[in-house]
C-alpha positions in Angstrom: 113.6 127.6 87.2 117.0 128.9 88.5 119.6 126.5 89.8 119.0 127.4 93.5 115.3 126.7 93.3 116.0 123.6 91.3 118.3 122.3 94.0 115.8 123.1 96.8 113.1 121.2 94.9 115.5 118.3 94.4 116.3 118.1 98.1 112.6 118.3 99.1 111.5 115.6 96.6 114.5 113.4 97.6 113.4 113.7 101.3 109.8 112.8 100.6 110.8 110.1 98.1 112.8 108.1 100.7 110.2 108.8 103.4 107.4 107.3 101.3 109.7 104.4 100.3 110.4 103.7 104.0 106.7 103.7 104.8 105.8 101.5 101.8 108.7 99.0 102.0 107.0 96.2 104.0 103.6 96.5 102.4 105.0 96.9 98.9 107.2 93.8 99.4 104.1 91.9 100.6 102.0 92.9 97.7 104.8 92.3 95.2 105.3 88.7 96.4 101.6 87.9 96.6 101.1 89.4 93.1 103.5 86.7 91.9 101.7 83.9 93.9 98.3 85.1 92.6 99.6 85.2 89.1 100.7 81.5 89.4 97.9 80.3 91.7 97.2 77.3 89.5 100.8 76.1 89.9 100.9 76.4 93.7 99.2 73.3 95.1 97.6 73.4 98.5 95.4 70.9 100.4 92.7 72.7 102.4 92.3 71.4 106.0 88.6 70.9 106.8 87.4 70.6 110.4 83.8 69.9 111.4 81.8 68.9 114.4 78.5 69.3 116.3 77.2 70.1 119.8 74.0 70.6 121.7 73.0 74.1 122.7 72.3 74.4 126.5 68.7 74.7 127.5 69.0 78.2 128.8 70.3 79.4 125.4 67.8 77.5 123.4 65.1 79.8 124.8 66.9 82.8 123.4 67.4 81.0 120.1 63.7 80.3 119.9 62.8 84.0 120.1 60.4 84.5 117.1 61.3 88.1 116.8 64.8 87.3 115.7 64.9 87.2 111.9 66.9 88.4 108.9 70.1 90.1 109.9 69.2 90.7 113.6 72.3 90.5 115.9 73.0 87.3 117.8 72.6 87.4 121.6 76.0 87.8 123.2 75.8 84.7 125.4 74.9 82.6 122.4 77.8 83.9 120.4 80.2 83.3 123.2 79.0 79.7 123.6 79.5 79.1 119.8 83.0 80.6 119.9 84.1 78.6 123.0 82.5 75.3 121.7 83.8 75.4 118.1 87.0 77.5 118.6 85.9 79.9 115.8 86.2 83.6 115.7 82.6 84.8 115.2 83.0 88.4 116.2 82.4 89.6 112.7 80.2 86.8 111.6 77.1 87.7 109.5 74.0 86.1 111.1 71.1 84.9 108.9 68.0 84.0 110.8 65.3 81.8 109.3 62.3 80.0 110.8 64.4 76.8 111.0 67.9 77.9 111.9 70.5 80.5 112.8 73.3 80.5 110.3 76.6 82.3 111.0 79.0 82.8 108.2 82.6 83.6 109.4 85.0 83.8 106.4 88.5 85.3 106.8 91.8 85.6 104.9 92.8 82.1 103.8 89.9 80.4 105.6 86.1 79.9 105.6 83.9 78.9 108.5 80.2 78.6 109.4 78.0 77.6 112.3 74.4 76.4 111.9 72.1 76.0 114.9 68.6 74.4 114.7 66.1 76.8 116.4 63.8 74.0 117.5 66.2 71.3 118.7 69.3 73.3 119.5 71.5 71.0 117.5 74.6 73.0 116.4 77.0 72.1 113.6 80.1 73.9 112.3 82.7 73.6 109.6 86.0 75.4 109.2 88.3 75.3 106.2 91.9 76.5 106.3 93.5 76.9 102.9 97.0 77.6 104.1 99.5 80.5 104.4 99.7 81.2 100.7 95.9 81.6 100.5 96.0 83.8 103.6 98.5 86.2 102.0 96.8 86.1 98.7 93.5 87.1 100.3 95.3 90.0 102.1 96.5 91.1 98.7 92.9 91.2 97.5 91.4 92.5 100.7 89.1 89.5 100.8 87.3 89.1 104.1 90.1 91.1 105.9 88.0 93.7 107.7 87.6 97.5 107.4 91.0 98.2 109.1 92.9 96.3 106.4 90.9 97.9 103.6 91.8 101.3 104.9 95.5 100.2 105.2 95.5 99.1 101.5 94.1 102.5 100.5 96.7 104.3 102.6 99.5 102.2 101.0 98.1 102.9 97.5 98.2 106.6 98.1 101.8 106.3 99.6 103.0 104.3 96.5 101.4 106.9 94.2 103.2 109.6 96.1 106.5 107.6 95.9 106.0 107.3 92.1 105.2 111.0 91.6 108.2 112.2 93.7 110.3 109.8 91.7 109.0 111.3 88.4 109.9 114.8 89.7 113.4 113.6 90.6 113.7 112.2 87.0 112.6 115.6 85.6 115.1 117.5 87.8 118.0 115.2 86.8 117.0 114.9 83.1 119.5 117.5 82.0 122.4 115.4 83.3 121.0 112.1 82.0 120.0 112.1 78.4 118.5 108.6 78.6 115.9 109.6 81.3 112.9 110.4 79.0 113.5 107.6 76.5 113.5 105.1 79.4 110.4 106.6 80.9 108.7 106.6 77.5 109.8 103.1 76.8 108.3 101.9 80.1 105.0 103.6 79.3 105.0 102.2 75.7 105.7 98.6 77.0 102.8 98.9 79.5 100.4 100.3 76.8 101.4 97.6 74.3 100.8 94.8 76.8 97.4 96.2 77.8 96.2 96.8 74.2 97.6 93.7 72.4 98.2 91.0 74.9 95.9 91.4 77.9 92.7 89.7 76.9 
């Protein structure tokens, strides 16, 4: 490759390298910090806050709850869901319903928290429990994509692709500058060797 083409490639890779770095900055910082907190989860103490309570389903909604055709994973009537959210102050928009002969069970986990609502189909007695595990657990669950929704899952995939692009453009910049920096490939090879050694001999 002649010097002119090399310089053009360098400018292009440099441009895309800093663009991908700018896009990844916030997310990469988040995942780096939460990677440390996850790696030392046992050393970070947290006391979950558990809230529970009960209520009585209004008579007009009890009739809907007693519908014998509702079973399995059938959707919950909108009015019934609104009542449960208003009464127990829980977000049940993405809750997974489980209908049985005896009860309606709504599971509503989220990042750093868990929650559920159980309503007796005969009596209309409703119970709920919500557990908040704190901010560290919240960010750790975002790192893992646990109960964070489809939008967050897509975001993680986009960030992963952007970070890969950032790494590859960085590798091309190293290749372009290798002539002027004799230590480039020994350092790159050393990094690969350290990673391989840790994976083979120490990661059990």
